[in-house]
Legacy VTK file of the C-alpha trace (Angstrom):
# vtk DataFile Version 3.0
C-alpha trace
ASCII
DATASET POLYDATA
POINTS 406 float
81.578 133.203 230.562
83.354 132.793 227.242
86.628 134.704 227.175
86.516 136.427 223.786
89.289 137.947 221.675
87.621 139.872 218.843
89.839 140.094 215.775
87.427 142.347 213.916
85.955 145.516 215.408
85.864 149.038 213.974
86.885 152.472 215.190
84.676 155.390 214.220
87.268 158.150 214.312
86.305 161.143 216.436
86.396 164.644 214.976
89.870 165.575 216.204
91.923 162.538 215.174
93.714 164.448 212.413
93.059 168.016 213.560
95.066 167.338 216.724
98.010 165.720 214.955
98.818 167.113 211.512
100.863 170.258 210.898
98.969 173.546 210.844
99.543 173.941 207.103
97.305 170.904 206.543
94.432 172.161 208.692
92.134 172.757 205.717
93.067 169.685 203.669
93.498 166.968 206.304
90.277 165.225 207.424
88.151 167.460 209.634
84.474 167.726 210.500
82.077 170.409 209.313
78.374 170.861 209.933
75.553 171.873 207.619
71.780 171.568 207.862
71.901 169.577 211.060
74.351 166.887 209.934
78.096 166.457 210.098
80.531 165.742 207.275
84.125 164.668 206.930
86.013 167.059 204.643
89.474 166.430 203.184
91.329 167.865 200.167
88.479 168.720 197.768
86.086 166.036 199.053
83.121 166.202 201.389
82.035 162.783 202.624
78.353 162.511 203.421
78.732 159.707 205.957
79.924 160.045 209.544
79.938 156.388 210.466
79.834 153.035 208.722
76.905 151.045 209.997
77.528 152.379 213.506
74.319 150.819 214.760
75.549 148.998 217.875
73.163 149.429 220.773
70.212 150.474 218.618
66.998 148.467 218.199
66.944 147.011 214.685
63.767 148.880 213.837
65.745 152.132 214.266
68.551 151.164 211.880
69.180 153.302 208.830
71.813 153.431 206.137
74.198 155.677 208.078
74.304 157.849 211.167
74.417 161.519 210.213
76.012 162.792 213.426
78.230 161.522 216.186
75.266 161.954 218.521
73.395 159.311 216.470
75.857 156.692 217.725
76.472 155.285 221.170
79.705 156.857 222.510
81.539 153.531 222.375
81.717 153.924 218.603
84.268 156.743 218.860
85.231 157.020 222.549
87.759 154.369 223.650
86.815 154.593 227.319
83.177 153.961 226.489
84.270 151.231 224.061
86.110 149.521 226.916
82.932 149.646 228.996
80.888 148.138 226.170
83.327 145.340 225.339
83.894 144.272 228.930
80.129 144.075 229.391
80.190 141.348 226.717
83.136 139.346 228.001
85.331 140.657 225.168
88.799 140.839 226.706
90.826 141.804 223.629
89.819 143.752 220.528
91.473 144.587 217.214
89.844 147.490 215.374
89.932 148.465 211.717
89.801 152.107 210.609
86.634 153.606 209.163
87.353 156.896 207.403
90.718 155.659 205.996
88.861 152.542 204.732
89.504 149.109 206.181
92.889 148.715 204.513
93.926 152.378 204.762
93.335 152.956 201.048
91.689 156.392 201.372
95.005 158.205 201.641
96.404 156.423 198.593
93.967 158.517 196.556
95.112 161.859 197.963
96.651 164.216 195.425
99.138 165.502 198.003
101.139 162.442 199.023
103.008 164.365 201.724
99.637 165.096 203.304
98.647 161.464 202.788
101.720 160.267 204.667
101.041 162.713 207.495
97.476 161.380 207.719
98.671 157.769 207.896
101.078 158.646 210.698
98.400 160.626 212.509
95.978 157.685 212.473
98.668 155.327 213.711
99.684 157.680 216.507
96.030 158.080 217.456
95.716 154.301 217.839
99.042 153.810 219.593
98.988 156.864 221.869
95.300 157.541 222.519
92.975 154.669 221.666
94.831 151.639 223.006
96.071 153.171 226.297
92.481 154.199 227.132
91.488 150.655 228.042
92.838 148.278 230.674
96.005 146.349 229.780
95.282 143.718 227.173
91.952 145.047 225.919
92.933 147.119 222.878
95.388 145.492 220.471
97.262 148.134 218.437
96.733 147.662 214.703
98.112 150.195 212.233
97.710 151.186 208.580
100.464 152.139 206.156
101.291 153.868 202.874
99.848 151.409 200.357
101.024 153.582 197.461
104.707 153.310 198.445
105.825 149.914 199.871
109.289 151.160 200.814
107.808 154.058 202.747
105.300 151.578 204.148
108.140 149.468 205.512
109.587 152.520 207.240
106.233 153.414 208.801
105.639 149.844 209.953
109.052 149.766 211.623
108.324 153.084 213.353
105.075 151.727 214.711
106.502 148.351 215.728
108.969 150.282 217.882
105.933 151.940 219.514
104.194 148.618 220.170
102.125 147.851 217.041
100.965 144.224 216.907
99.110 144.011 213.569
98.797 145.643 210.149
95.469 146.480 208.510
96.032 145.963 204.801
94.067 145.764 201.571
92.794 142.317 200.562
93.491 142.965 196.867
95.138 146.150 195.521
94.187 145.838 191.861
90.674 147.390 191.934
92.330 150.586 193.197
94.854 150.557 190.358
97.869 149.136 192.178
100.112 146.227 191.109
98.937 142.669 191.552
100.150 140.498 194.425
101.356 138.165 191.657
103.911 140.592 190.196
107.397 139.116 189.948
109.341 142.327 190.547
109.023 142.230 194.326
106.900 145.392 194.431
105.153 144.412 197.691
108.091 142.582 199.246
109.137 145.398 201.623
105.759 145.021 203.370
105.763 141.218 203.470
109.354 141.199 204.634
109.007 143.600 207.540
105.778 141.957 208.717
107.373 138.524 208.645
110.441 139.829 210.447
108.389 141.583 213.136
105.860 138.748 213.484
103.138 141.222 212.557
99.923 139.538 211.338
98.452 141.137 208.218
94.703 141.608 208.693
92.604 141.902 205.540
88.941 142.852 205.763
86.236 142.145 203.213
85.535 145.052 200.833
88.900 146.685 201.598
89.839 146.288 197.940
87.284 148.776 196.671
85.562 146.014 194.709
81.958 145.154 195.533
80.368 142.088 193.918
77.587 143.194 191.576
74.048 142.183 192.408
70.762 142.837 190.653
70.275 146.630 190.612
66.706 146.081 191.780
67.789 144.050 194.802
67.670 145.551 198.267
70.837 146.748 199.966
70.574 143.673 202.183
71.501 141.625 199.097
74.685 143.639 198.617
75.593 143.076 202.246
74.839 139.362 201.963
77.363 138.896 199.126
80.040 141.137 200.653
82.030 138.230 202.037
82.624 137.023 198.469
85.396 139.608 198.144
87.115 137.871 201.038
86.698 134.475 199.368
88.193 135.776 196.123
91.069 137.516 197.900
91.694 134.390 199.961
92.155 132.260 196.841
94.219 134.973 195.160
96.645 135.092 198.085
96.793 131.299 198.413
98.002 131.042 194.817
100.169 134.184 194.753
103.369 132.500 195.893
103.801 135.080 198.662
103.448 132.627 201.569
105.965 130.305 199.898
108.514 133.119 199.636
107.741 134.358 203.151
107.067 131.098 205.002
106.618 132.710 208.429
104.152 135.363 207.301
100.807 135.481 209.154
97.592 136.503 207.393
94.132 136.965 208.902
90.887 137.230 206.899
88.264 139.314 208.679
84.498 139.042 208.265
84.796 136.670 205.322
83.429 133.777 207.390
84.555 130.176 207.658
81.789 127.884 206.382
83.074 128.009 202.802
86.732 127.373 203.656
86.817 123.538 203.401
85.195 123.393 199.962
87.359 126.208 198.599
90.537 124.534 199.867
89.414 121.224 198.405
88.804 122.794 195.004
92.075 124.758 195.042
94.076 121.633 195.850
92.345 119.742 193.035
92.814 122.495 190.444
96.476 123.030 191.285
97.104 119.309 190.940
95.272 119.051 187.630
96.809 122.104 185.993
100.334 122.116 187.428
101.983 120.872 184.241
101.055 123.943 182.222
99.881 126.595 184.742
102.826 126.278 187.105
103.732 124.168 190.105
103.456 125.145 193.754
105.720 123.932 196.520
102.770 123.350 198.851
99.130 122.526 198.415
96.863 125.554 198.977
95.386 123.743 201.988
98.900 123.403 203.444
99.575 127.095 202.882
96.337 127.958 204.641
96.994 125.862 207.709
100.549 127.188 208.048
100.023 130.881 207.277
96.372 131.893 207.474
93.407 132.225 209.822
89.771 133.134 209.225
87.382 134.967 211.521
83.767 134.154 212.278
80.871 135.700 214.154
77.404 134.212 214.622
78.243 131.253 212.350
77.166 128.042 214.128
77.012 125.924 210.960
80.448 127.075 209.873
82.026 126.221 213.215
80.653 122.686 213.032
83.191 122.222 210.217
86.082 122.944 212.576
87.747 119.574 211.966
87.859 120.258 208.204
89.081 123.835 208.644
91.489 123.173 211.493
90.899 124.253 215.099
94.067 126.374 215.064
92.945 128.490 212.096
89.653 129.922 213.362
89.295 133.240 215.213
86.374 135.043 216.812
85.111 138.518 215.996
82.367 140.830 217.241
82.292 143.419 214.427
81.363 146.192 216.891
79.713 148.610 216.034
78.582 147.288 212.630
75.299 145.581 211.886
76.822 142.087 212.076
77.722 142.554 215.721
75.924 140.427 218.321
76.347 143.305 220.812
74.784 143.660 223.348
73.988 139.929 223.383
77.463 138.607 222.603
77.645 135.897 225.248
74.205 134.546 224.330
75.020 134.431 220.620
78.354 132.726 221.206
76.641 130.189 223.461
74.599 129.194 220.400
77.663 129.189 218.149
79.689 127.063 220.574
76.882 124.616 221.352
78.160 121.073 220.851
81.752 122.181 220.165
84.494 120.523 222.291
85.697 122.732 225.138
89.319 122.719 223.970
88.222 123.913 220.519
86.051 126.626 222.101
89.048 127.923 224.047
91.180 128.004 220.909
88.573 129.778 218.796
87.397 132.205 221.470
90.799 133.553 222.479
93.794 131.193 222.515
94.462 131.153 218.762
94.422 134.953 218.648
96.701 135.234 221.680
99.211 133.022 219.870
98.941 134.687 216.448
99.108 138.262 217.722
101.517 137.524 220.588
99.078 139.195 222.952
97.624 138.439 226.380
93.954 139.229 226.896
92.802 141.540 229.679
92.180 140.200 233.161
88.895 138.212 232.976
87.857 139.647 236.350
87.283 142.976 234.552
84.356 141.550 232.580
80.998 142.910 233.697
78.620 140.534 231.914
76.558 140.080 235.094
75.473 143.715 234.782
73.029 144.160 231.891
74.256 146.662 229.305
72.253 149.816 228.705
73.047 152.926 226.660
74.692 155.676 228.720
72.403 158.557 229.632
74.667 160.948 227.732
73.763 159.237 224.445
70.017 159.725 224.750
70.603 163.287 225.921
72.880 164.059 222.991
70.473 162.499 220.497
67.768 164.903 221.554
69.805 167.962 220.660
68.935 169.321 217.244
72.369 170.784 216.637
75.697 170.344 218.362
79.356 170.187 217.532
81.112 166.879 216.852
81.806 164.972 220.000
85.410 164.400 220.994
86.349 161.473 223.265
86.043 161.826 227.011
89.193 162.639 228.920
LINES 1 407
406 0 1 2 3 4 5 6 7 8 9 10 11 12 13 14 15 16 17 18 19 20 21 22 23 24 25 26 27 28 29 30 31 32 33 34 35 36 37 38 39 40 41 42 43 44 45 46 47 48 49 50 51 52 53 54 55 56 57 58 59 60 61 62 63 64 65 66 67 68 69 70 71 72 73 74 75 76 77 78 79 80 81 82 83 84 85 86 87 88 89 90 91 92 93 94 95 96 97 98 99 100 101 102 103 104 105 106 107 108 109 110 111 112 113 114 115 116 117 118 119 120 121 122 123 124 125 126 127 128 129 130 131 132 133 134 135 136 137 138 139 140 141 142 143 144 145 146 147 148 149 150 151 152 153 154 155 156 157 158 159 160 161 162 163 164 165 166 167 168 169 170 171 172 173 174 175 176 177 178 179 180 181 182 183 184 185 186 187 188 189 190 191 192 193 194 195 196 197 198 199 200 201 202 203 204 205 206 207 208 209 210 211 212 213 214 215 216 217 218 219 220 221 222 223 224 225 226 227 228 229 230 231 232 233 234 235 236 237 238 239 240 241 242 243 244 245 246 247 248 249 250 251 252 253 254 255 256 257 258 259 260 261 262 263 264 265 266 267 268 269 270 271 272 273 274 275 276 277 278 279 280 281 282 283 284 285 286 287 288 289 290 291 292 293 294 295 296 297 298 299 300 301 302 303 304 305 306 307 308 309 310 311 312 313 314 315 316 317 318 319 320 321 322 323 324 325 326 327 328 329 330 331 332 333 334 335 336 337 338 339 340 341 342 343 344 345 346 347 348 349 350 351 352 353 354 355 356 357 358 359 360 361 362 363 364 365 366 367 368 369 370 371 372 373 374 375 376 377 378 379 380 381 382 383 384 385 386 387 388 389 390 391 392 393 394 395 396 397 398 399 400 401 402 403 404 405
C-alpha cells in the first residue's frame, strides 16, 4: 500500500455551514440553500447560484457524468459529509487530506465580491470555524489537515484572521494564485500591500496553497471547442501564476515562505524553470536583477502537486524529489477515486522507493508540519462501494438539502 498525503481535495459545503454560524441578522444574505423545481441553489446577498457542487462526480461511472450535480443527493455523501469522506479516503490509502473550499472559490475570493464587507468577514470566519471545529475533528487524528481562507480584500484584516486560526490549529492557507483578474493589486506592487499575509504565513510556517483557476481567469479556447478543451488548458493558469510568483520578489523578501501549487501538474516545471533562468540572465541589465535564479527560488520555497501524471514524475531528478507532492482531487473529475492505489501504482512504476516515499507523503509531512493518520486505519483490502443511503436518496424526487451525519 502506498501511504498517500493528498494536498488537493475539495469540500462541497453542506447546506448549514453558514446558517449555523453567522448572526441571525445575516440569515437572508449569508449563503443558504433554497429549492425550486426539483433542484437546489445557493443564495447569498442578491445572487442565486445555479450550481450545488463543482464536478462532484467521485464514485459515479463516467457515462453518468454531467456538468454539475443539481442536488446534494446527486453526490456521494463523502462530498459534503466529513465522516463519509474519512471512510472514502481511508479506503484508498489516503492518510492525510487538505481540502479547498468550493462555494467560496478555491482561494476564498467569493466573499471579496460581497457588497457588505461585514457580512463577508463573518462568512470567512464561519467557513474557517466549520473546517477547524467540524470538518477536521470528524476524521481520525492526522486525516484532515486544517486549511483556512482569509479576507483577500483587506490584508491587515487577513493577518488578524490567520492569527486567530493559527491559534486554533490551522496548518495551511488557501489563497488566490493571482489577484489581478479580480481587480486587486499585483503581487509585484512595491508598497507592501500583501506583506501582512506573507509575513504572518512565514512567521507561522503556514504553507500558502494556490489552486489553478482561483484567480478568476480562464484561458480562452476556441468557442466551438468542447468543455473538455477548457478543462485541458486549465492548468495553464497555474503555470502563469507560478512564473509570476517566481519573479515577484516575494520569496526573496520572505525567504522562509512556503508556497504550494495545486493541480497545475509537474511535467512542465523543468522547461519553465530553464527558460526563466535563461531570460532573467539575458535581461537582468535592463529589466532588473534577482538575488537568486528562479530555479533556486523554486527549490527553496515552492512545491508542485501531481495526480495521475506518470510522464511528469519521470522528470523527478530535474524537478527535485523534495518539491513534488501528491493529490487526489476528490471529488472532482481528475480524481482517481475509487482506484487510487491502482493509478498510483502506474504513476510510481520505475520510480526509486525513496522518491516514492517523499512524493507520496514525506514531503507533505515536512512542509505542513503534519503527521499522517495511522496506516492501520486504511481499508484498501475492502472494495469501495457507494453507501446504500446515496442510492436511496438519489431516487427521491424532492428532498431538503442534506446536512452531515452526526
